[in-house]
PDB file of N, CA, C and O in Angstrom:
ATOM      1  N   UNK A   1      10.161  -0.583 -11.906  1.00  0.00           N
ATOM      2  CA  UNK A   1       9.014  -0.718 -11.971  1.00  0.00           C
ATOM      3  C   UNK A   1       8.818  -0.381 -13.620  1.00  0.00           C
ATOM      4  O   UNK A   1       7.717  -0.421 -14.171  1.00  0.00           O
ATOM      5  N   UNK A   2      10.231  -0.003 -14.385  1.00  0.00           N
ATOM      6  CA  UNK A   2       9.808  -1.288 -16.160  1.00  0.00           C
ATOM      7  C   UNK A   2       9.454  -2.331 -16.289  1.00  0.00           C
ATOM      8  O   UNK A   2       8.691  -2.614 -17.213  1.00  0.00           O
ATOM      9  N   UNK A   3       9.986  -3.445 -15.216  1.00  0.00           N
ATOM     10  CA  UNK A   3       9.835  -4.675 -14.797  1.00  0.00           C
ATOM     11  C   UNK A   3       8.721  -5.153 -15.120  1.00  0.00           C
ATOM     12  O   UNK A   3       8.436  -6.065 -15.896  1.00  0.00           O
ATOM     13  N   UNK A   4       7.696  -4.071 -14.080  1.00  0.00           N
ATOM     14  CA  UNK A   4       6.275  -4.592 -13.550  1.00  0.00           C
ATOM     15  C   UNK A   4       5.935  -3.785 -15.200  1.00  0.00           C
ATOM     16  O   UNK A   4       6.044  -4.768 -15.932  1.00  0.00           O
ATOM     17  N   UNK A   5       5.746  -3.109 -15.730  1.00  0.00           N
ATOM     18  CA  UNK A   5       5.251  -2.377 -16.760  1.00  0.00           C
ATOM     19  C   UNK A   5       5.665  -3.712 -17.837  1.00  0.00           C
ATOM     20  O   UNK A   5       4.822  -3.765 -18.732  1.00  0.00           O
ATOM     21  N   UNK A   6       6.244  -4.299 -17.915  1.00  0.00           N
ATOM     22  CA  UNK A   6       6.469  -5.578 -19.223  1.00  0.00           C
ATOM     23  C   UNK A   6       6.032  -6.669 -18.830  1.00  0.00           C
ATOM     24  O   UNK A   6       6.417  -7.616 -19.515  1.00  0.00           O
ATOM     25  N   UNK A   7       5.024  -7.050 -17.541  1.00  0.00           N
ATOM     26  CA  UNK A   7       4.504  -8.616 -17.079  1.00  0.00           C
ATOM     27  C   UNK A   7       3.067  -7.734 -18.073  1.00  0.00           C
ATOM     28  O   UNK A   7       2.685  -6.679 -18.580  1.00  0.00           O
ATOM     29  N   UNK A   8       2.745  -9.219 -17.798  1.00  0.00           N
ATOM     30  CA  UNK A   8       1.157  -9.734 -18.672  1.00  0.00           C
ATOM     31  C   UNK A   8       0.247  -9.308 -17.875  1.00  0.00           C
ATOM     32  O   UNK A   8       0.581  -9.081 -16.712  1.00  0.00           O
ATOM     33  N   UNK A   9      -1.018  -9.108 -18.251  1.00  0.00           N
ATOM     34  CA  UNK A   9      -2.133  -8.628 -17.082  1.00  0.00           C
ATOM     35  C   UNK A   9      -2.208  -9.646 -15.921  1.00  0.00           C
ATOM     36  O   UNK A   9      -2.670  -9.353 -14.818  1.00  0.00           O
ATOM     37  N   UNK A  10      -1.601 -11.163 -16.331  1.00  0.00           N
ATOM     38  CA  UNK A  10      -2.515 -11.792 -15.137  1.00  0.00           C
ATOM     39  C   UNK A  10      -1.495 -11.711 -14.308  1.00  0.00           C
ATOM     40  O   UNK A  10      -1.479 -11.225 -13.177  1.00  0.00           O
ATOM     41  N   UNK A  11      -0.328 -12.387 -15.132  1.00  0.00           N
ATOM     42  CA  UNK A  11       1.392 -11.672 -14.071  1.00  0.00           C
ATOM     43  C   UNK A  11       1.180 -10.495 -13.006  1.00  0.00           C
ATOM     44  O   UNK A  11       1.512 -10.551 -11.822  1.00  0.00           O
ATOM     45  N   UNK A  12       0.474  -9.264 -13.748  1.00  0.00           N
ATOM     46  CA  UNK A  12       0.437  -8.169 -13.011  1.00  0.00           C
ATOM     47  C   UNK A  12      -1.273  -8.038 -11.839  1.00  0.00           C
ATOM     48  O   UNK A  12      -1.547  -7.101 -11.090  1.00  0.00           O
ATOM     49  N   UNK A  13      -2.000  -9.143 -12.050  1.00  0.00           N
ATOM     50  CA  UNK A  13      -3.059  -9.407 -10.953  1.00  0.00           C
ATOM     51  C   UNK A  13      -2.336 -10.065  -9.955  1.00  0.00           C
ATOM     52  O   UNK A  13      -2.131  -9.322  -8.995  1.00  0.00           O
ATOM     53  N   UNK A  14      -1.898 -11.132  -9.838  1.00  0.00           N
ATOM     54  CA  UNK A  14      -0.531 -11.962  -9.635  1.00  0.00           C
ATOM     55  C   UNK A  14       0.041 -11.421  -8.409  1.00  0.00           C
ATOM     56  O   UNK A  14       0.197 -11.796  -7.247  1.00  0.00           O
ATOM     57  N   UNK A  15       0.296 -10.382  -9.127  1.00  0.00           N
ATOM     58  CA  UNK A  15       1.727  -9.628  -7.904  1.00  0.00           C
ATOM     59  C   UNK A  15       0.582  -8.650  -7.064  1.00  0.00           C
ATOM     60  O   UNK A  15       0.812  -8.618  -5.855  1.00  0.00           O
ATOM     61  N   UNK A  16      -0.712  -7.784  -7.541  1.00  0.00           N
ATOM     62  CA  UNK A  16      -1.602  -7.276  -6.635  1.00  0.00           C
ATOM     63  C   UNK A  16      -1.160  -8.328  -5.685  1.00  0.00           C
ATOM     64  O   UNK A  16      -0.164  -8.450  -4.972  1.00  0.00           O
ATOM     65  N   UNK A  17      -2.512  -9.250  -5.965  1.00  0.00           N
ATOM     66  CA  UNK A  17      -2.974  -9.802  -5.342  1.00  0.00           C
ATOM     67  C   UNK A  17      -2.156 -10.649  -3.992  1.00  0.00           C
ATOM     68  O   UNK A  17      -2.708 -10.919  -2.925  1.00  0.00           O
ATOM     69  N   UNK A  18      -0.658 -10.988  -4.366  1.00  0.00           N
ATOM     70  CA  UNK A  18       0.479 -11.803  -3.382  1.00  0.00           C
ATOM     71  C   UNK A  18       0.126 -10.315  -2.579  1.00  0.00           C
ATOM     72  O   UNK A  18      -0.852 -10.155  -1.848  1.00  0.00           O
ATOM     73  N   UNK A  19       1.000  -9.431  -2.846  1.00  0.00           N
ATOM     74  CA  UNK A  19       0.829  -7.982  -2.021  1.00  0.00           C
ATOM     75  C   UNK A  19       0.035  -7.314  -1.059  1.00  0.00           C
ATOM     76  O   UNK A  19       0.442  -6.554  -0.180  1.00  0.00           O
ATOM     77  N   UNK A  20      -1.375  -7.729  -1.342  1.00  0.00           N
ATOM     78  CA  UNK A  20      -2.100  -8.152  -0.189  1.00  0.00           C
ATOM     79  C   UNK A  20      -2.194  -9.002   0.541  1.00  0.00           C
ATOM     80  O   UNK A  20      -2.501  -8.697   1.694  1.00  0.00           O
ATOM     81  N   UNK A  21      -2.065  -9.848   0.344  1.00  0.00           N
ATOM     82  CA  UNK A  21      -2.404 -11.301   0.819  1.00  0.00           C
ATOM     83  C   UNK A  21      -0.804 -11.170   1.925  1.00  0.00           C
ATOM     84  O   UNK A  21      -0.711 -11.725   3.020  1.00  0.00           O
ATOM     85  N   UNK A  22       0.241 -10.359   1.318  1.00  0.00           N
ATOM     86  CA  UNK A  22       1.453 -10.208   2.229  1.00  0.00           C
ATOM     87  C   UNK A  22       1.340  -9.478   3.629  1.00  0.00           C
ATOM     88  O   UNK A  22       1.627  -9.821   4.775  1.00  0.00           O
ATOM     89  N   UNK A  23       0.850  -8.428   3.116  1.00  0.00           N
ATOM     90  CA  UNK A  23       0.737  -6.936   3.673  1.00  0.00           C
ATOM     91  C   UNK A  23      -0.573  -7.742   5.168  1.00  0.00           C
ATOM     92  O   UNK A  23      -0.293  -7.690   6.365  1.00  0.00           O
ATOM     93  N   UNK A  24      -1.986  -8.434   4.563  1.00  0.00           N
ATOM     94  CA  UNK A  24      -2.995  -8.627   4.780  1.00  0.00           C
ATOM     95  C   UNK A  24      -2.470  -9.378   6.516  1.00  0.00           C
ATOM     96  O   UNK A  24      -2.507  -9.064   7.706  1.00  0.00           O
ATOM     97  N   UNK A  25      -2.080 -10.336   5.778  1.00  0.00           N
ATOM     98  CA  UNK A  25      -1.773 -11.580   6.574  1.00  0.00           C
ATOM     99  C   UNK A  25      -0.147 -12.152   7.372  1.00  0.00           C
ATOM    100  O   UNK A  25       0.110 -13.270   7.819  1.00  0.00           O
ATOM    101  N   UNK A  26       0.696 -10.967   7.325  1.00  0.00           N
ATOM    102  CA  UNK A  26       2.021 -12.133   8.009  1.00  0.00           C
ATOM    103  C   UNK A  26       1.851 -11.930   9.364  1.00  0.00           C
ATOM    104  O   UNK A  26       2.820 -12.350   9.996  1.00  0.00           O
ATOM    105  N   UNK A  27       0.843 -11.365  10.159  1.00  0.00           N
ATOM    106  CA  UNK A  27       0.590 -11.592  10.886  1.00  0.00           C
ATOM    107  C   UNK A  27       0.395 -12.924  11.798  1.00  0.00           C
ATOM    108  O   UNK A  27       0.298 -12.872  13.024  1.00  0.00           O
ATOM    109  N   UNK A  28       0.346 -14.205  10.986  1.00  0.00           N
ATOM    110  CA  UNK A  28       0.107 -15.361  11.243  1.00  0.00           C
ATOM    111  C   UNK A  28       1.347 -15.789  11.073  1.00  0.00           C
ATOM    112  O   UNK A  28       1.483 -17.002  11.235  1.00  0.00           O
ATOM    113  N   UNK A  29       2.621 -14.982  10.704  1.00  0.00           N
ATOM    114  CA  UNK A  29       4.086 -15.905  11.133  1.00  0.00           C
ATOM    115  C   UNK A  29       4.438 -16.719  12.254  1.00  0.00           C
ATOM    116  O   UNK A  29       4.897 -17.854  12.382  1.00  0.00           O
ATOM    117  N   UNK A  30       3.938 -15.416  13.357  1.00  0.00           N
ATOM    118  CA  UNK A  30       3.867 -15.954  14.301  1.00  0.00           C
ATOM    119  C   UNK A  30       5.453 -15.286  15.542  1.00  0.00           C
ATOM    120  O   UNK A  30       5.642 -15.222  16.757  1.00  0.00           O
ATOM    121  N   UNK A  31       6.392 -14.859  14.024  1.00  0.00           N
ATOM    122  CA  UNK A  31       7.299 -14.142  14.551  1.00  0.00           C
ATOM    123  C   UNK A  31       6.847 -12.624  14.600  1.00  0.00           C
ATOM    124  O   UNK A  31       5.941 -12.305  13.830  1.00  0.00           O
ATOM    125  N   UNK A  32       7.307 -11.802  15.306  1.00  0.00           N
ATOM    126  CA  UNK A  32       6.490 -10.417  15.090  1.00  0.00           C
ATOM    127  C   UNK A  32       7.943  -9.931  14.057  1.00  0.00           C
ATOM    128  O   UNK A  32       7.711  -9.076  13.202  1.00  0.00           O
ATOM    129  N   UNK A  33       9.128 -10.383  14.141  1.00  0.00           N
ATOM    130  CA  UNK A  33      10.169  -9.626  13.370  1.00  0.00           C
ATOM    131  C   UNK A  33      10.011  -9.532  11.733  1.00  0.00           C
ATOM    132  O   UNK A  33      10.005  -8.643  10.881  1.00  0.00           O
ATOM    133  N   UNK A  34       9.838 -11.531  11.809  1.00  0.00           N
ATOM    134  CA  UNK A  34       9.257 -11.697  10.203  1.00  0.00           C
ATOM    135  C   UNK A  34       7.464 -10.976   9.507  1.00  0.00           C
ATOM    136  O   UNK A  34       6.891 -10.838   8.427  1.00  0.00           O
ATOM    137  N   UNK A  35       7.276 -10.770  10.639  1.00  0.00           N
ATOM    138  CA  UNK A  35       6.052  -9.946  10.122  1.00  0.00           C
ATOM    139  C   UNK A  35       5.839  -8.912   9.536  1.00  0.00           C
ATOM    140  O   UNK A  35       4.986  -8.628   8.695  1.00  0.00           O
ATOM    141  N   UNK A  36       7.073  -8.014  10.243  1.00  0.00           N
ATOM    142  CA  UNK A  36       6.823  -6.588  10.537  1.00  0.00           C
ATOM    143  C   UNK A  36       7.678  -6.648   8.706  1.00  0.00           C
ATOM    144  O   UNK A  36       7.161  -6.158   7.702  1.00  0.00           O
ATOM    145  N   UNK A  37       8.669  -7.180   8.735  1.00  0.00           N
ATOM    146  CA  UNK A  37       9.629  -7.677   7.940  1.00  0.00           C
ATOM    147  C   UNK A  37       8.360  -8.127   6.196  1.00  0.00           C
ATOM    148  O   UNK A  37       8.483  -7.616   5.083  1.00  0.00           O
ATOM    149  N   UNK A  38       7.664  -8.828   6.481  1.00  0.00           N
ATOM    150  CA  UNK A  38       6.399  -9.089   5.730  1.00  0.00           C
ATOM    151  C   UNK A  38       5.670  -8.312   5.072  1.00  0.00           C
ATOM    152  O   UNK A  38       5.269  -8.410   3.912  1.00  0.00           O
ATOM    153  N   UNK A  39       5.484  -7.437   5.924  1.00  0.00           N
ATOM    154  CA  UNK A  39       4.388  -6.366   5.581  1.00  0.00           C
ATOM    155  C   UNK A  39       4.961  -5.202   5.013  1.00  0.00           C
ATOM    156  O   UNK A  39       4.174  -4.333   4.640  1.00  0.00           O
ATOM    157  N   UNK A  40       6.588  -4.950   4.828  1.00  0.00           N
ATOM    158  CA  UNK A  40       7.314  -3.909   4.442  1.00  0.00           C
ATOM    159  C   UNK A  40       7.003  -4.311   2.669  1.00  0.00           C
ATOM    160  O   UNK A  40       6.803  -3.637   1.658  1.00  0.00           O
ATOM    161  N   UNK A  41       7.122  -6.182   3.068  1.00  0.00           N
ATOM    162  CA  UNK A  41       7.152  -6.649   1.773  1.00  0.00           C
ATOM    163  C   UNK A  41       6.206  -6.125   1.120  1.00  0.00           C
ATOM    164  O   UNK A  41       6.438  -5.607   0.027  1.00  0.00           O
ATOM    165  N   UNK A  42       5.193  -6.148   1.550  1.00  0.00           N
ATOM    166  CA  UNK A  42       3.365  -5.901   0.728  1.00  0.00           C
ATOM    167  C   UNK A  42       3.499  -4.152   0.340  1.00  0.00           C
ATOM    168  O   UNK A  42       3.372  -3.467  -0.675  1.00  0.00           O
ATOM    169  N   UNK A  43       3.749  -3.974   1.435  1.00  0.00           N
ATOM    170  CA  UNK A  43       3.721  -2.291   1.590  1.00  0.00           C
ATOM    171  C   UNK A  43       4.296  -1.978  -0.031  1.00  0.00           C
ATOM    172  O   UNK A  43       3.602  -1.304  -0.793  1.00  0.00           O
ATOM    173  N   UNK A  44       5.553  -2.509  -0.439  1.00  0.00           N
ATOM    174  CA  UNK A  44       6.693  -1.634  -0.959  1.00  0.00           C
ATOM    175  C   UNK A  44       6.281  -2.875  -2.239  1.00  0.00           C
ATOM    176  O   UNK A  44       7.276  -3.164  -2.905  1.00  0.00           O
ATOM    177  N   UNK A  45       5.147  -3.534  -2.609  1.00  0.00           N
ATOM    178  CA  UNK A  45       4.379  -4.131  -3.900  1.00  0.00           C
ATOM    179  C   UNK A  45       3.353  -2.929  -4.453  1.00  0.00           C
ATOM    180  O   UNK A  45       3.150  -2.327  -5.507  1.00  0.00           O
ATOM    181  N   UNK A  46       2.711  -2.960  -2.761  1.00  0.00           N
ATOM    182  CA  UNK A  46       1.657  -1.668  -3.399  1.00  0.00           C
ATOM    183  C   UNK A  46       2.121  -0.667  -3.637  1.00  0.00           C
ATOM    184  O   UNK A  46       1.328  -0.221  -4.466  1.00  0.00           O
ATOM    185  N   UNK A  47       3.258   0.427  -3.442  1.00  0.00           N
ATOM    186  CA  UNK A  47       3.747   1.133  -4.322  1.00  0.00           C
ATOM    187  C   UNK A  47       4.256   0.921  -5.659  1.00  0.00           C
ATOM    188  O   UNK A  47       4.119   1.661  -6.633  1.00  0.00           O
ATOM    189  N   UNK A  48       4.763  -0.005  -5.592  1.00  0.00           N
ATOM    190  CA  UNK A  48       5.163  -0.254  -7.229  1.00  0.00           C
ATOM    191  C   UNK A  48       4.175   0.319  -7.971  1.00  0.00           C
ATOM    192  O   UNK A  48       4.151   1.385  -8.586  1.00  0.00           O
ATOM    193  N   UNK A  49       3.151  -0.764  -7.790  1.00  0.00           N
ATOM    194  CA  UNK A  49       1.982  -0.721  -8.264  1.00  0.00           C
ATOM    195  C   UNK A  49       0.972   0.192  -8.874  1.00  0.00           C
ATOM    196  O   UNK A  49       0.184  -0.001  -9.800  1.00  0.00           O
ATOM    197  N   UNK A  50       1.230   1.420  -7.989  1.00  0.00           N
ATOM    198  CA  UNK A  50       0.749   2.137  -7.762  1.00  0.00           C
ATOM    199  C   UNK A  50       1.318   3.513  -8.193  1.00  0.00           C
ATOM    200  O   UNK A  50       0.733   4.596  -8.199  1.00  0.00           O
ATOM    201  N   UNK A  51       2.589   3.227  -8.553  1.00  0.00           N
ATOM    202  CA  UNK A  51       3.441   4.243  -9.165  1.00  0.00           C
ATOM    203  C   UNK A  51       3.651   4.047 -10.859  1.00  0.00           C
ATOM    204  O   UNK A  51       3.774   4.824 -11.806  1.00  0.00           O
ATOM    205  N   UNK A  52       3.619   2.438 -10.677  1.00  0.00           N
ATOM    206  CA  UNK A  52       3.940   1.789 -12.588  1.00  0.00           C
ATOM    207  C   UNK A  52       2.573   1.749 -12.895  1.00  0.00           C
ATOM    208  O   UNK A  52       2.474   2.653 -13.724  1.00  0.00           O
ATOM    209  N   UNK A  53       1.390   1.238 -12.737  1.00  0.00           N
ATOM    210  CA  UNK A  53       0.477   1.325 -13.535  1.00  0.00           C
ATOM    211  C   UNK A  53      -0.567   2.452 -13.511  1.00  0.00           C
ATOM    212  O   UNK A  53      -1.237   2.441 -12.479  1.00  0.00           O
ATOM    213  N   UNK A  54      -0.842   3.317 -14.293  1.00  0.00           N
ATOM    214  CA  UNK A  54      -1.331   4.693 -14.737  1.00  0.00           C
ATOM    215  C   UNK A  54      -3.137   3.900 -14.680  1.00  0.00           C
ATOM    216  O   UNK A  54      -3.906   4.847 -14.846  1.00  0.00           O
ATOM    217  N   UNK A  55      -3.780   2.864 -14.549  1.00  0.00           N
ATOM    218  CA  UNK A  55      -5.469   2.649 -14.042  1.00  0.00           C
ATOM    219  C   UNK A  55      -5.360   2.914 -12.627  1.00  0.00           C
ATOM    220  O   UNK A  55      -6.155   3.538 -11.924  1.00  0.00           O
ATOM    221  N   UNK A  56      -3.980   2.209 -12.212  1.00  0.00           N
ATOM    222  CA  UNK A  56      -4.099   2.487 -10.463  1.00  0.00           C
ATOM    223  C   UNK A  56      -4.194   3.890 -10.161  1.00  0.00           C
ATOM    224  O   UNK A  56      -5.204   4.169  -9.515  1.00  0.00           O
ATOM    225  N   UNK A  57      -3.292   5.039 -10.493  1.00  0.00           N
ATOM    226  CA  UNK A  57      -2.949   5.806 -10.291  1.00  0.00           C
ATOM    227  C   UNK A  57      -4.401   6.679 -10.630  1.00  0.00           C
ATOM    228  O   UNK A  57      -4.790   7.392  -9.705  1.00  0.00           O
ATOM    229  N   UNK A  58      -5.030   6.674 -11.588  1.00  0.00           N
ATOM    230  CA  UNK A  58      -6.002   7.368 -11.962  1.00  0.00           C
ATOM    231  C   UNK A  58      -7.763   6.867 -10.818  1.00  0.00           C
ATOM    232  O   UNK A  58      -8.486   7.840 -10.606  1.00  0.00           O
ATOM    233  N   UNK A  59      -8.192   5.686 -10.308  1.00  0.00           N
ATOM    234  CA  UNK A  59      -8.241   5.434  -9.531  1.00  0.00           C
ATOM    235  C   UNK A  59      -8.187   6.066  -7.891  1.00  0.00           C
ATOM    236  O   UNK A  59      -9.151   6.328  -7.171  1.00  0.00           O
ATOM    237  N   UNK A  60      -6.431   6.234  -7.523  1.00  0.00           N
ATOM    238  CA  UNK A  60      -6.230   7.095  -6.609  1.00  0.00           C
ATOM    239  C   UNK A  60      -6.514   8.125  -6.614  1.00  0.00           C
ATOM    240  O   UNK A  60      -6.813   8.679  -5.556  1.00  0.00           O
ATOM    241  N   UNK A  61      -6.534   8.800  -7.837  1.00  0.00           N
ATOM    242  CA  UNK A  61      -6.289  10.294  -7.675  1.00  0.00           C
ATOM    243  C   UNK A  61      -8.328  10.851  -7.383  1.00  0.00           C
ATOM    244  O   UNK A  61      -8.736  11.948  -7.003  1.00  0.00           O
ATOM    245  N   UNK A  62      -9.077   9.714  -7.712  1.00  0.00           N
ATOM    246  CA  UNK A  62     -10.513  10.208  -7.688  1.00  0.00           C
ATOM    247  C   UNK A  62     -10.449  11.170  -5.987  1.00  0.00           C
ATOM    248  O   UNK A  62      -9.723  11.159  -4.993  1.00  0.00           O
ATOM    249  N   UNK A  63     -11.656  11.903  -6.446  1.00  0.00           N
ATOM    250  CA  UNK A  63     -11.833  12.555  -5.792  1.00  0.00           C
ATOM    251  C   UNK A  63     -12.406  12.097  -4.449  1.00  0.00           C
ATOM    252  O   UNK A  63     -12.104  12.919  -3.584  1.00  0.00           O
ATOM    253  N   UNK A  64     -13.298  10.835  -3.850  1.00  0.00           N
ATOM    254  CA  UNK A  64     -13.088  10.468  -2.554  1.00  0.00           C
ATOM    255  C   UNK A  64     -12.060  10.346  -1.953  1.00  0.00           C
ATOM    256  O   UNK A  64     -11.835  10.937  -0.897  1.00  0.00           O
ATOM    257  N   UNK A  65     -10.913   9.220  -2.763  1.00  0.00           N
ATOM    258  CA  UNK A  65      -9.926   8.761  -2.556  1.00  0.00           C
ATOM    259  C   UNK A  65      -8.594  10.252  -2.121  1.00  0.00           C
ATOM    260  O   UNK A  65      -7.513  10.326  -1.537  1.00  0.00           O
ATOM    261  N   UNK A  66      -9.388  11.050  -2.724  1.00  0.00           N
ATOM    262  CA  UNK A  66      -8.170  12.245  -2.370  1.00  0.00           C
ATOM    263  C   UNK A  66      -8.983  12.653  -1.044  1.00  0.00           C
ATOM    264  O   UNK A  66      -8.369  13.129  -0.090  1.00  0.00           O
ATOM    265  N   UNK A  67      -9.899  12.526  -1.014  1.00  0.00           N
ATOM    266  CA  UNK A  67     -10.084  13.840   0.129  1.00  0.00           C
ATOM    267  C   UNK A  67      -9.887  12.873   1.433  1.00  0.00           C
ATOM    268  O   UNK A  67      -9.477  13.285   2.518  1.00  0.00           O
ATOM    269  N   UNK A  68     -10.286  11.379   1.120  1.00  0.00           N
ATOM    270  CA  UNK A  68     -10.005  10.779   2.869  1.00  0.00           C
ATOM    271  C   UNK A  68      -8.160  10.805   2.949  1.00  0.00           C
ATOM    272  O   UNK A  68      -7.617  10.812   4.054  1.00  0.00           O
ATOM    273  N   UNK A  69      -7.489  10.815   1.902  1.00  0.00           N
ATOM    274  CA  UNK A  69      -6.359  10.926   1.994  1.00  0.00           C
ATOM    275  C   UNK A  69      -5.460  12.147   2.392  1.00  0.00           C
ATOM    276  O   UNK A  69      -4.315  12.007   2.822  1.00  0.00           O
ATOM    277  N   UNK A  70      -6.224  13.639   2.168  1.00  0.00           N
ATOM    278  CA  UNK A  70      -5.937  15.285   3.021  1.00  0.00           C
ATOM    279  C   UNK A  70      -6.502  14.600   4.332  1.00  0.00           C
ATOM    280  O   UNK A  70      -5.816  14.488   5.348  1.00  0.00           O
ATOM    281  N   UNK A  71      -7.935  14.107   4.219  1.00  0.00           N
ATOM    282  CA  UNK A  71      -8.582  14.007   5.287  1.00  0.00           C
ATOM    283  C   UNK A  71      -7.519  13.489   7.438  1.00  0.00           C
ATOM    284  O   UNK A  71      -7.338  13.997   8.545  1.00  0.00           O
ATOM    285  N   UNK A  72      -7.247  12.344   6.730  1.00  0.00           N
ATOM    286  CA  UNK A  72      -6.246  11.063   7.091  1.00  0.00           C
ATOM    287  C   UNK A  72      -5.218  12.224   7.225  1.00  0.00           C
ATOM    288  O   UNK A  72      -5.366  12.671   8.363  1.00  0.00           O
ATOM    289  N   UNK A  73      -4.380  12.814   6.667  1.00  0.00           N
ATOM    290  CA  UNK A  73      -2.660  13.225   6.445  1.00  0.00           C
ATOM    291  C   UNK A  73      -3.329  14.786   7.550  1.00  0.00           C
ATOM    292  O   UNK A  73      -2.370  15.259   8.161  1.00  0.00           O
ATOM    293  N   UNK A  74      -4.515  15.473   7.826  1.00  0.00           N
ATOM    294  CA  UNK A  74      -4.294  16.203   8.846  1.00  0.00           C
ATOM    295  C   UNK A  74      -4.692  15.580   9.882  1.00  0.00           C
ATOM    296  O   UNK A  74      -4.082  16.219  10.739  1.00  0.00           O
ATOM    297  N   UNK A  75      -5.360  14.674  10.529  1.00  0.00           N
ATOM    298  CA  UNK A  75      -5.637  13.925  11.796  1.00  0.00           C
ATOM    299  C   UNK A  75      -3.886  13.419  11.584  1.00  0.00           C
ATOM    300  O   UNK A  75      -3.330  13.772  12.624  1.00  0.00           O
ATOM    301  N   UNK A  76      -3.220  12.986  10.984  1.00  0.00           N
ATOM    302  CA  UNK A  76      -2.131  12.966  11.440  1.00  0.00           C
ATOM    303  C   UNK A  76      -1.441  13.567  11.536  1.00  0.00           C
ATOM    304  O   UNK A  76      -0.379  13.096  11.943  1.00  0.00           O
ATOM    305  N   UNK A  77      -1.514  15.263  11.199  1.00  0.00           N
ATOM    306  CA  UNK A  77      -0.792  15.909  12.013  1.00  0.00           C
ATOM    307  C   UNK A  77      -0.886  16.643  13.403  1.00  0.00           C
ATOM    308  O   UNK A  77       0.104  17.041  14.018  1.00  0.00           O
ATOM    309  N   UNK A  78      -2.373  16.796  13.890  1.00  0.00           N
ATOM    310  CA  UNK A  78      -2.726  16.864  15.115  1.00  0.00           C
ATOM    311  C   UNK A  78      -2.473  15.984  15.868  1.00  0.00           C
ATOM    312  O   UNK A  78      -1.789  16.221  16.864  1.00  0.00           O
ATOM    313  N   UNK A  79      -3.034  14.511  15.559  1.00  0.00           N
ATOM    314  CA  UNK A  79      -2.849  14.198  16.543  1.00  0.00           C
ATOM    315  C   UNK A  79      -1.881  14.351  17.933  1.00  0.00           C
ATOM    316  O   UNK A  79      -2.276  14.257  19.095  1.00  0.00           O
ATOM    317  N   UNK A  80      -0.310  14.651  17.405  1.00  0.00           N
ATOM    318  CA  UNK A  80       0.616  13.943  18.364  1.00  0.00           C
ATOM    319  C   UNK A  80       0.466  15.331  19.237  1.00  0.00           C
ATOM    320  O   UNK A  80       0.401  14.888  20.384  1.00  0.00           O
ATOM    321  N   UNK A  81       0.377  16.727  19.330  1.00  0.00           N
ATOM    322  CA  UNK A  81      -0.478  18.000  19.871  1.00  0.00           C
ATOM    323  C   UNK A  81      -1.362  17.765  20.891  1.00  0.00           C
ATOM    324  O   UNK A  81      -1.349  18.096  22.077  1.00  0.00           O
ATOM    325  N   UNK A  82      -2.237  17.048  20.133  1.00  0.00           N
ATOM    326  CA  UNK A  82      -3.302  16.441  21.658  1.00  0.00           C
ATOM    327  C   UNK A  82      -2.964  15.480  21.962  1.00  0.00           C
ATOM    328  O   UNK A  82      -3.062  15.748  23.159  1.00  0.00           O
ATOM    329  N   UNK A  83      -2.526  14.241  21.966  1.00  0.00           N
ATOM    330  CA  UNK A  83      -1.681  13.574  22.891  1.00  0.00           C
ATOM    331  C   UNK A  83      -0.672  13.946  24.116  1.00  0.00           C
ATOM    332  O   UNK A  83      -0.791  13.521  25.265  1.00  0.00           O
ATOM    333  N   UNK A  84       0.319  14.801  23.654  1.00  0.00           N
ATOM    334  CA  UNK A  84       0.870  15.928  24.403  1.00  0.00           C
ATOM    335  C   UNK A  84      -0.112  16.604  25.283  1.00  0.00           C
ATOM    336  O   UNK A  84      -0.022  16.440  26.499  1.00  0.00           O
ATOM    337  N   UNK A  85      -0.978  17.298  24.811  1.00  0.00           N
ATOM    338  CA  UNK A  85      -1.828  18.385  25.884  1.00  0.00           C
ATOM    339  C   UNK A  85      -2.628  17.544  26.615  1.00  0.00           C
ATOM    340  O   UNK A  85      -3.373  18.000  27.482  1.00  0.00           O
TER     341      UNK A  85
END
């Protein structure tokens, strides 16, 4: 995270865009194992950005995003018992 914080704004933006593209377009490799690894790399990049960037953290703490996160986590907790019934 310290290395991310020392980057310029342009490099941070390029890092964000590359993480987004790697995450969303990794399925086009044709190799499911490689696609899973690339998806993991894309998610890791987004985690680094969300933890290291104050502005992204503020955006993620907005009430609508917080509500969506809490709601989706609640659905996640209830889906297994519903599937088992």
